[in-house]
C-alpha positions, -999 to +999 in steps of 0.1 A: +247+552+412+240+585+394+231+585+358+205+602+338+172+584+329+170+595+293+194+613+269+191+627+235+223+610+224+239+577+237+275+587+230+290+621+233+321+639+218+349+652+237+352+689+244+378+712+259+370+729+292+395+750+307+376+779+321+371+792+357+334+790+365+321+820+384+284+813+386+286+780+403+308+792+433+279+805+455+262+787+483+225+783+478+213+757+503+238+748+531+262+766+556+294+748+543+305+737+508+330+716+493+346+737+463+370+723+435+401+745+430+412+725+398+394+716+365+389+678+363+366+648+358+345+630+383+327+598+378+294+586+392+312+560+413+332+586+429+306+611+436+287+581+453+318+574+475+319+612+484+284+611+495+288+581+515+319+593+534+299+625+543+266+607+555+290+584+576+309+612+589+279+635+598+260+606+615+224+621+607+234+654+623+232+673+590+219+675+557+238+671+524+232+685+488+249+671+458+255+699+433+268+680+405+256+655+382+272+630+359+256+635+325+279+625+301+287+589+291+321+577+284+324+547+258+347+517+260+353+490+235+353+453+249+386+435+257+405+419+229+386+436+202+403+445+169+404+484+161+378+500+141+340+492+137+330+523+152+329+536+187+325+514+217+292+511+239+286+535+270+306+520+299+301+548+327+289+583+334+312+614+343+309+652+349+334+677+340+342+700+369+355+736+360+377+753+386+358+769+413+325+749+412+308+737+444+305+697+445+285+695+479+264+717+502+263+707+538+243+721+568+254+707+602+257+717+639+293+704+642+318+720+619+346+697+629+330+669+614+328+687+581+368+692+582+373+655+590+351+646+561+369+667+537+404+654+545+390+619+538+375+630+506+404+649+494+426+617+497+401+600+473+407+624+444+433+642+427+413+675+425+423+701+451+393+708+474+384+737+495+360+741+525+337+772+522+316+788+550+285+810+545 
């Protein structure tokens, strides 16, 4: 799964993120892009699930670039532990997605496979996704 090798701090504070991103909405590598229309949070496990759906659907006929990286840790206290005694230990990694950010870029010769893949991906997340063309 995706996670950083080294971080400055093990635990992060929550911050509010309700802005529309403008500089992350341009295609840099591929012909097609999967873009988020909502603000939300995606875990490293979900990004890996999306990547596996894309690679299985494209069947080595294209190339995929992942444009997001989970760099924020989420902490969790163990089950049946009393309240207090500080913050819990890191359990998994997430990325905060602003509205308008590109998640994946794809280059392929078969655009119908990309459309089928985005339908499958949109069933796995609460975010509204859009397919962009260059």
